[in-house]
C-alpha positions, 0 to 999 in steps of 0.5 A: 500499500503507497502512503502518501506522506503528505497527507499522513503529516497533516493526520499527525499534525491533528493528532499532535494539536489534539493532544495539545489541548488534552495535556493543556487541560490537566496541566494548567492550574489557577492563576500561573503561567503555562508553556510546553511543547506539545510537539516535544513531549509527542516525539518523546513518546513516539520513540517510547511508542516504537518499543511498546507492545499489547496494551501498553501500546495501544494506550499511548496510541489512543492517548496521542491519537496515533490510531489509523496511521499506517506508519506513525514513525515515518511520519515523524521522520518526514515532519522532523526533516521538514521542520529541521530543513537547511532552508529554514534555519536561513530564516531563523533556528529552530532545531529538535534533537533526540536521543537514547542513553543505554546502560552499557551491558544492556541489551536493546533490539538492533530493530528498535535502535533503526526505528529511533535512528532513521524516523527520529534521528535519534543517536546512541550512547551508552552509558555506566547507570549501574556505578556511575549514574551521577555522572551519567545524569550530568552528560545528559543535562549537558546535551540538553543544555547544548541543543537548548543554548543553555537555556534548559538547565538540569532537566533531570534532577538529582535521584531521576536516575539511579542504578536501576535506570536502564534507558533515557530517551530524551527530545529537544526543541529549541527556536529562536526568530526575530519578529517579521515586524520588529517592535521599537524599543523606545515605545516599550513602556511600563503598563498596568496588567490586571490579573484574574484576581483583579489586582494589577502589576506594571510590566513592560508592555511592547507596542505597534500599529502595523498590518496582521492577521486578525479575528474577534467575536464577542468573546475574544480578539485574536492576532497572529504575530509571524517571525522572519519570513512568516514561516511560524508564527505566535498567534495570542488569544485575548478574552474580552473579559478581564476574566474571560481566560477561563471560559475560553480554556473551556471552549478549547476544542480541535475545531475551535483552535482551527478556527483561531489559527485560520486566516480571518482578516488581514488588517491594521491592528493596534496591538500592545503586548507585554514583554514575557519570560518564562520557565516551567517543569512538569513530571509527566507521570499522572498526567499521562496516567489521566490521559490513558498511558497507565501501563507504562508506568507499572512495574508488573504491566508494562510491555516494552518487548519491542525494546528488549525481551521481556523478562518477569523478573527484570521488567522495563518500565517508566518511571517519569517523563520530564518536560521544561520548557522556556520562552522569552518574548521581548522587541526583537522576537522570541527565544523558546526551548524545551526538552523532554526525557523519559527515563525508563527503570528496571525495577523494577478570509482576505479583506479590510475593515475600518477602524482599526481594532486595538488589541491590548493584551493587558489581562490574562491571554492564551498564546502558541507558536506554530508552523504557519504552513501546516498549522503545527503547534510547536509551543502552548501556553497561557500568560497570567502574570507576566512579571514572574518568570 
C-alpha cells in the first residue's frame, strides 16, 4: 500500500494538536503561567511507542491519537526533517534533537535502534548507570543544555537517575527568531496588567500599529504575529473579559482552535503585548496516566518487549517523563526551548475593515507558536502574570 506522506503528516499534526489541548487542560492550574511543547512530548512518546507492545502500545496510541496511521514513525521522520530543513535555518533557528542513553551492558533490540535512528534521528550513547549514575545524569543534562543554547538546565534532577536506570530517551527543541515586524524599544512602556483576581501589576508592554492577521467575536480577539519570512508565528487569543480566560479555556477544542489559527482578516491593528519570560517544569507521569497511559508506568504491566526481550524478573518500565520549557518574548522576537526525557528503569479570508482595532493584552491570555503552513503547534501556553518567570 502506497502511503501519501503529506496527508499522513497533516493527520499527525491534527493528532498532535488534539493531544496539545488535552494535555493543556490537565497541566493548567489556577493563576499560574503555563508553557510547554506538545510536539516535544509527542516525539519523545513516539520513540517510546516504537518499543511498546500489547496494551502498553494501545494506551500510548490512544492518548496521542496515533490510531489509523499506517506508519507513524515514517511520518514523524518526514515532520522532523521538514522542521529541521536547512532552508528554514536561514530564516530562524529551529532545532529538534533526540537521543537514547542506554546502560552499556544492556541488550536493546537492533530493530528498535533502527527505528529511533532512522525515523527520529536519535543517536545512541552507552552509559554506566549501575555505578556512575550521577555522571550519566550530568552528561544527559549537558546534551540538553547544548541543544537548547543553555536555556534548559538540569532537566534531570538528582535522584531521577539511579543504579536501576537502564534507558533514558530525550528530546530537545529550540527556537529563536526575530519578529517579521519588530517592536521599537522606545515605544515599550510600563503599563498595568490586570490579574485574574483583579489586582494590577506594572509590566513592560510593547506597542506597534501594523498589518496583521486578526479576528474577533463577542468573546475574544486573536492576532497572529509572524516571525521572519512568515514561516512560523505566534497566535495570541485575548478574552474580552478581564477574567474571561477560564471560559476561553473551556471552549478549547480542535475545531475551535482551527478557527483561532485560520487566517480571518488582514488589517491594521494597534497591538500592545507585554514582554515576558517563563520557565516551566513538569513531571508528566500523573498527567499521562490521566490521559490513559497507565501500563507504561507499572512494573508488572509495562510491555516494552519491542525495546528489549521481556523478562518477568527484570521488566522495563517508565519511572517518569520530565518536561521543561523556556520562552522569552521581547521587542526583537522570541526565544523558546523545551526538553523531554522518559526515564526507564529496571525495577522494578482577506478583506480590510475599519476602524483600526486595539489589541491590548493587559489581562490573562493564551498564546501558541506554530508552523504557519501546516498549523503544527510547537509550543502552547498562557500568561496569567507576565511579571513572574
